C-alpha positions in Angstrom: -0.2 0.4 -0.2 0.8 3.7 -0.4 -0.2 7.1 -1.5 1.5 7.0 -5.0 -0.7 8.5 -8.0 -0.5 7.4 -11.5 -2.5 6.1 -14.5 -4.7 3.9 -13.4 -8.0 2.1 -15.3 -10.6 2.9 -12.6 -10.1 5.6 -9.7 -12.5 4.5 -6.6 -13.0 7.5 -4.1 -13.8 5.7 -1.0 -13.3 2.2 0.6 -15.6 0.8 2.3 -18.0 -2.1 0.9 -19.2 -0.9 -2.2 -15.5 0.8 -2.9 -13.5 -2.5 -2.0 -15.7 -4.8 -3.3 -15.6 -3.1 -6.9 -12.0 -2.6 -6.2 -11.5 -6.2 -5.9 -13.7 -7.7 -8.5 -12.2 -5.0 -10.8 -8.3 -6.2 -10.8 -9.5 -9.4 -10.3 -10.3 -8.7 -14.1 -7.2 -7.3 -14.8 -7.6 -3.4 -14.3 -5.4 -0.9 -12.2 -7.6 0.3 -9.5 -6.7 3.3 -7.4 -8.9 2.9 -4.1 -9.0 6.0 -2.2 -10.0 6.6 0.7 -9.6 9.7 3.2 -9.5 7.6 6.5 -5.3 7.1 7.6 -6.2 3.8 9.6 -6.8 0.9 7.3 -8.7 -0.4 10.3 -11.0 2.2 10.1 -14.5 1.5 10.3 -18.3 2.9 9.2 -20.5 3.2 13.4 -23.8 4.3 11.8 -25.5 0.9 10.2 -27.5 -2.1 10.9 -25.0 -4.5 10.1 -27.6 -6.4 8.1 -26.9 -7.7 4.7 -28.9 -9.5 2.4 -29.5 -13.0 1.8 -29.1 -10.7 -2.1 -25.8 -10.1 -1.9 -24.6 -13.8 -0.3 -23.4 -14.6 -4.1 -20.9 -11.3 -4.6 -20.1 -12.4 -0.9 -18.7 -15.8 -2.1 -17.8 -14.5 -5.8 -14.7 -11.8 -4.0 -13.5 -14.9 -1.4 -14.8 -13.1 1.5 -17.3 -15.8 2.9 -14.9 -17.7 4.3 -13.3 -14.6 6.2 -16.5 -14.2 7.2 -17.6 -17.4 8.7 -13.6 -17.4 10.6 -14.6 -14.2 12.3 -17.9 -15.5 13.1 -20.6 -13.9 11.7 -23.8 -15.1 11.9 -25.5 -16.4 8.9 -29.0 -14.5 9.3 -32.7 -15.1 9.3 -35.5 -13.1 10.0 -38.9 -13.1 11.8 -41.2 -10.4 11.4 -44.4 -9.2 13.9 -47.4 -7.1 12.5 -50.1 -6.3 13.8 -52.3 -8.0 11.3 -51.0 -11.1 11.6 -48.9 -11.5 14.4 -44.9 -13.0 13.7 -43.9 -14.1 10.1 -41.4 -16.5 10.2 -39.7 -15.5 6.7 -36.8 -17.8 6.4 -35.2 -20.8 7.3 -35.1 -24.4 6.1 -33.9 -23.9 2.4 -34.2 -20.0 2.1 -30.3 -18.7 1.4 -28.6 -17.0 4.1 -26.9 -13.5 4.6 -24.6 -12.1 7.1 -24.6 -9.9 10.2 -21.8 -8.8 11.1 -20.6 -5.2 13.0 -18.7 -2.7 10.7 -15.5 -3.3 13.1 -15.0 -6.5 11.8 -16.2 -6.4 8.9 -14.7 -3.3 7.0 -10.7 -4.4 8.0 -11.3 -7.6 6.6 -13.3 -6.6 3.5 -10.7 -3.5 3.0 -7.7 -6.0 3.8 -9.1 -8.5 1.5 -9.4 -5.9 -1.5 -5.9 -4.0 -0.8 -4.2 -7.2 -1.2 -5.8 -8.2 -4.3 -2.8 -7.5 -7.2 -3.6 -4.3 -9.2 -4.8 -2.7 -6.2 -3.4 0.5 -4.9 -5.1 1.2 -1.3 -4.8 5.4 -0.9 -5.3 5.9 2.9 -5.5 9.3 4.3 -6.3 11.1 0.9 -8.9 13.1 0.5 -10.7 13.3 -3.0 -10.8 17.5 -3.7 -12.2 17.6 -7.4 -12.2 15.8 -10.6 -9.4 16.1 -13.3 -11.1 16.5 -16.6 -12.9 19.1 -18.8 -16.6 17.8 -18.9 -15.9 14.2 -19.0 -14.1 12.8 -15.6 -10.4 11.8 -16.2 -9.5 10.9 -13.0 -9.5 12.7 -9.2 -7.6 15.2 -7.2 -6.1 13.8 -3.9 -5.4 15.6 -1.2 -3.2 14.3 1.6 -3.5 15.4 5.4 -0.3 17.6 4.7 -2.6 19.6 2.1 -0.2 18.3 -0.9 -2.1 17.4 -3.7 -2.3 14.9 -6.5 -3.2 13.3 -9.4 -5.0 10.3 -10.2 -6.1 10.2 -13.8 -8.8 7.4 -14.9 -10.9 5.9 -17.8 -12.9 5.3 -15.2 -14.3 7.2 -12.1 -16.7 5.7 -9.1 -18.5 7.3 -6.4 -18.4 4.8 -3.1 -18.5 7.6 -1.1 -22.1 7.7 0.6 -25.9 9.3 -0.2 -24.1 12.9 0.1 -21.3 11.9 -2.8 -19.1 15.0 -3.4 -18.4 12.8 -6.9 -21.7 13.1 -7.8 -21.6 16.8 -7.5 -18.7 17.6 -8.5 -19.8 14.8 -11.8 -23.2 17.1 -11.5 -25.4 14.1 -11.2 -27.9 15.1 -8.7 -30.2 12.4 -6.7 -33.6 13.2 -6.5 -34.5 13.3 -2.5 -37.6 11.5 -0.8 -38.0 12.4 2.9 -37.8 10.4 5.6 -40.6 10.3 8.5 -38.5 8.5 11.0 -36.1 9.1 13.0 -33.1 6.2 14.7 -31.6 5.2 18.0 -29.9 2.4 18.8 -26.8 0.7 20.9 -24.8 -2.9 21.4 -26.5 -5.1 24.0 -24.9 -8.9 24.8 -26.8 -11.6 27.4 -30.1 -11.0 25.5 -32.3 -13.7 26.9 -33.7 -15.7 25.7 -30.6 -16.4 23.2 -31.3 -16.3 19.3 -29.2 -15.9 16.5 -32.4 -15.0 14.4 -33.0 -11.8 14.0 -36.6 -10.0 15.1 -38.2 -7.4 13.1 -41.1 -5.0 14.6 -43.8 -2.9 12.4 -45.7 -1.3 14.5 -47.2 1.0 12.1 -46.3 3.7 11.8 -43.0 3.0 14.3 -40.8 0.2 14.0 -37.7 -2.1 15.7 -35.3 -4.4 15.4 -33.3 -7.1 17.0 -30.2 -7.8 14.9 -27.8 -10.8 16.4 -24.3 -10.6 14.8 -21.1 -12.0 16.2 -19.7 -12.1 19.8 -23.0 -12.4 21.2 -23.4 -8.7 20.6 -27.4 -7.7 19.7 -27.6 -4.4 18.1 -31.1 -3.4 19.2 -32.7 -0.6 16.8 -36.0 2.0 17.2 -37.6 3.4 14.5 -40.6 5.7 16.0 -42.1 8.4 13.9 -40.8 11.8 13.9 -44.3 12.7 16.0 -42.5 11.2 19.0 -39.7 13.2 18.6 -40.4 15.4 21.5 -40.6 13.1 23.4 -37.2 11.7 23.0 -35.5 15.1 23.3 -37.0 15.3 26.7 -35.6 12.1 27.8 -33.9 10.0 25.4 -32.9 6.9 27.3 -36.1 6.7 29.0 -38.1 6.9 25.5 -35.2 4.3 24.1 -36.1 2.3 27.1 -40.3 2.3 27.4 -40.0 1.6 23.3 -38.3 -1.7 24.5 -40.1 -2.1 26.9 -43.6 -2.2 24.7 -42.6 -4.8 21.8 -44.4 -8.0 21.8 -42.5 -10.8 22.8 -39.2 -8.3 23.3 -36.0 -10.3 24.5 -35.2 -9.6 28.5 -33.3 -6.6 28.0 -33.5 -5.7 32.0 -30.8 -8.9 32.7 -28.4 -7.8 29.7 -25.6 -5.6 29.5 -25.2 -2.4 27.3 -22.4 -2.6 25.6 -22.2 1.1 23.8 -23.5 4.5 23.9 -26.9 5.2 22.3 -26.5 6.4 18.8 -29.0 7.8 16.7 -29.6 10.0 13.2 -32.2 12.3 13.0 -32.1 13.0 9.6 -32.0 9.9 6.9 -33.5 10.7 3.5 -34.1 8.7 0.5 -31.7 9.6 -2.1 -31.5 7.9 -5.8 -29.9 9.2 -8.5 -28.9 7.7 -12.0 -26.1 5.2 -11.3 -23.9 5.9 -13.9 -23.0 9.0 -16.4 -19.9 9.4 -19.6 -17.2 8.8 -17.3 -18.2 8.6 -14.5 -20.0 5.2 -12.3 -21.5 5.4 -8.7 -22.5 1.9 -6.2 -23.6 2.0 -2.8 -25.2 4.9 -1.0 -23.8 7.2 -3.6 -26.4 5.5 -6.2 -28.9 4.6 -3.8 -29.5 5.0 -0.4 -32.9 3.6 1.6 -34.5 3.8 4.9 -32.2 1.7 7.0 -35.1 -0.4 8.6 -35.0 -2.9 5.8 -31.3 -3.8 6.3 -30.6 -3.3 2.2 -27.9 -0.5 2.3 -24.8 -3.1 2.8 -26.5 -5.8 0.6 -27.0 -3.1 -2.3 -23.2 -1.7 -1.8 -22.1 -5.5 -2.4 -24.3 -5.8 -5.8 -24.1 -2.8 -7.2 -20.2 -3.1 -6.8 -21.1 -6.6 -8.9 -22.6 -5.1 -11.4 -20.6 -2.6 -12.3 -17.6 -4.3 -12.6 -19.4 -7.3 -14.9 -20.6 -4.4 -17.0 -17.4 -2.7 -17.4 -14.5 -4.6 -17.0 -14.6 -6.0 -20.8 -14.8 -2.4 -21.9 -12.1 -0.9 -19.9 -9.6 -4.6 -20.6 -10.2 -3.9 -24.6 -10.8 -1.0 -25.2 -14.6 -1.1 -26.3 -16.8 1.6 -25.8 -16.9 2.2 -22.6 -19.7 4.7 -21.8 -21.9 2.3 -23.6 -20.9 -0.8 -20.6 -21.8 2.2 -17.9 -25.2 2.5 -19.6 -25.9 -1.0 -19.5 -25.0 -0.6 -15.9 -27.1 2.4 -15.0 -30.3 0.4 -16.8 -29.9 -2.7 -15.0 -29.5 -0.8 -11.6 -32.7 0.8 -12.0 -34.1 -2.1 -13.6 -33.0 -4.5 -10.3 -33.6 -1.5 -7.2 -35.7 1.2 -8.6 -39.0 -0.7 -7.5 -37.9 -1.8 -4.3 -36.4 1.9 -3.7 -40.2 3.5 -4.8 -41.5 1.3 -2.3 -39.6 1.2 0.5 -39.0 5.1 0.0 -43.0 5.4 0.2 -43.1 3.2 3.6 -40.3 5.9 5.1 -43.1 8.6 4.3 -44.9 7.3 7.8 -47.9 6.7 6.1 -50.8 4.0 7.8 -50.2 0.5 6.4 -52.4 0.4 3.2 -55.0 -2.8 2.6 -52.9 -4.6 0.4 -49.7 -4.4 2.9 -52.2 -5.7 5.8 -53.8 -8.4 3.5 -50.0 -9.6 2.5 -48.4 -9.5 6.8 -51.7 -11.7 7.3 -51.8 -14.0 4.7 -48.0 -14.8 5.1 -48.2 -15.6 9.0 -50.5 -18.6 7.7 -50.0 -19.5 3.9 -46.5 -20.5 3.0 -47.0 -19.2 -0.9 -46.9 -16.0 0.4 -44.5 -15.9 2.9 -42.0 -17.4 0.3 -43.2 -14.7 -2.0 -42.4 -12.1 0.7 -39.5 -13.3 2.2 -37.9 -13.3 -1.5 -39.4 -9.5 -1.9 -38.1 -8.6 1.7 -34.3 -10.0 0.7 -34.4 -8.3 -2.7 -33.4 -11.6 -4.2 -37.2 -10.9 -6.0 -39.1 -7.3 -7.2 -41.9 -6.3 -5.4 -43.6 -7.5 -8.6 -43.2 -10.9 -7.1 -46.1 -10.1 -4.5 -48.2 -9.0 -8.1 -47.8 -12.6 -9.2 -51.3 -14.2 -9.8 -50.2 -17.5 -8.1 -49.5 -15.8 -4.8 -52.3 -13.2 -5.4 -54.8 -16.3 -5.0 -53.9 -17.6 -1.8 -53.8 -13.7 -0.1 -57.4 -14.1 -1.6 -58.4 -17.2 0.1 -60.8 -16.2 3.5 -59.1 -14.3 6.5 -62.0 -14.3 9.3 -65.1 -12.7 7.6 -63.5 -9.3 7.9 -65.2 -6.3 6.2 -63.7 -4.8 3.0 -61.8 -2.1 2.4 -63.3 1.2 1.1 -63.2 1.1 -2.8 -61.4 4.3 -2.7 -58.6 3.4 -0.2 -58.2 -0.2 -2.8 -57.7 2.1 -5.7 -54.8 4.3 -4.5 -53.2 0.9 -3.3 -53.9 -0.8 -7.1 -52.1 2.3 -8.3 -49.3 2.3 -6.0 -49.3 -1.5 -6.8 -48.8 -0.7 -10.5 -46.3 2.0 -10.4 -44.0 -0.4 -8.9 -44.8 -3.2 -11.1 -44.0 -0.8 -14.1 -41.1 0.1 -12.9 -39.4 -3.3 -12.4 -40.9 -4.2 -16.2 -43.5 -6.3 -15.2 -47.0 -6.6 -16.5 -49.6 -8.7 -14.5 -52.4 -8.4 -16.8 -54.2 -11.2 -15.3 -53.6 -10.5 -11.4 -56.8 -9.8 -9.7 -57.3 -6.4 -8.1 -56.7 -5.1 -4.7 -60.7 -4.9 -4.4 -60.6 -8.5 -5.2 -58.3 -9.8 -2.3 -58.0 -6.7 0.4 -59.8 -6.8 3.9 -59.2 -5.0 6.8 -57.9 -7.8 9.4 -58.7 -7.2 12.9 -55.2 -6.3 15.3 -53.3 -9.0 16.5 -52.3 -8.9 20.3 -49.1 -10.0 21.9 -47.8 -10.6 25.4 -44.6 -7.9 26.6 -42.0 -7.8 28.6 -40.5 -5.6 31.0 -36.5 -4.4 31.2 -35.1 -1.8 32.6 -34.7 2.1 32.3 -31.5 2.0 29.5 -28.4 4.0 30.9 -25.7 5.3 28.6 -22.2 3.5 28.3 
């Protein structure tokens, strides 16, 4: 590793999940890669993260050789249970369902960064901050600056922004993001000794609030609450008490009273959903720089791995063979949109804090008792399949089965839900011409109830 500069095929700004994955994959295809990271320490890591990697990213993790390293570190093969008011618990994974990984960024980031840096063809430039793009119009590299304010130029045929939702590379390249507001905020902490012991992740969709517990390596569990913004004054007045009370109210919650709080209470008040085109001439974006959505659904890490994989696959031949790079970038942009836009639209819509709509209620209720619906919901929630999967007539037939004689939802609400579902389907290129309408399947289910457990008030570490 060095802080040198020179001519490269690819210059990647940001050596986190997306940047390191892209660097390794490009180098394995013969490219010379500059991996630029402003943090000087190779073992630096991101602190605000759900640490949940969806199973949709597992093929990429295996392809770069990371899977055995995660297993050796004790990463949890994740699975998930989901609780809603409209059907109680839904076990979304298990048996032959593919798994993802849950591991702290304190462990993941140094492992992945070393894997990338040790790949022949990758030059990791730590302690270097990108301060601008080279080129007149079309990016031709990156201008970097060390902590002594010494500037150098890194020339490259392709510049990759892997620098997060507030991407500077995107701003310099004049590729603005489209922002959708978020009506929740988040606080979380790490715990050990939770009982009953489990390696299964649990999510509570409380309409409009949300919460989850994600077990990971070393016996740690991340416990997060995502209240609606209407509750912000309550948390500002008594942060630790409000966090504890919300955990206390979770149905079938773990026993926090006997557990040990292993960290300070961390939070994030503003996390807008951001989407931008994943590529333009000479520049591409991966991870949160391309698309950043509500962390409640644990999609950020998985999309970082996947988008880096798609970019390298679509453009590596053009870089090595001298063929049309911009055409390859266009293919990557279209692939990224086709695979993720429908998920983004659905997630950002739910992040608005609106009430759960009749179709969603019916899906949750049916998934709690029907294997076909449950499997379809798991495929969508893990991002292995488009949201249009839930509009497959074979799935809708199972959702249409009688659910207890509840009254039909009002027609104007169903029309609105139908329109939203069709928009998501069109974004995914799906045309369910023979699918029943929402009115044919949606009913207003009764509210499920469940017991709660008592915890001690939380204190800071």
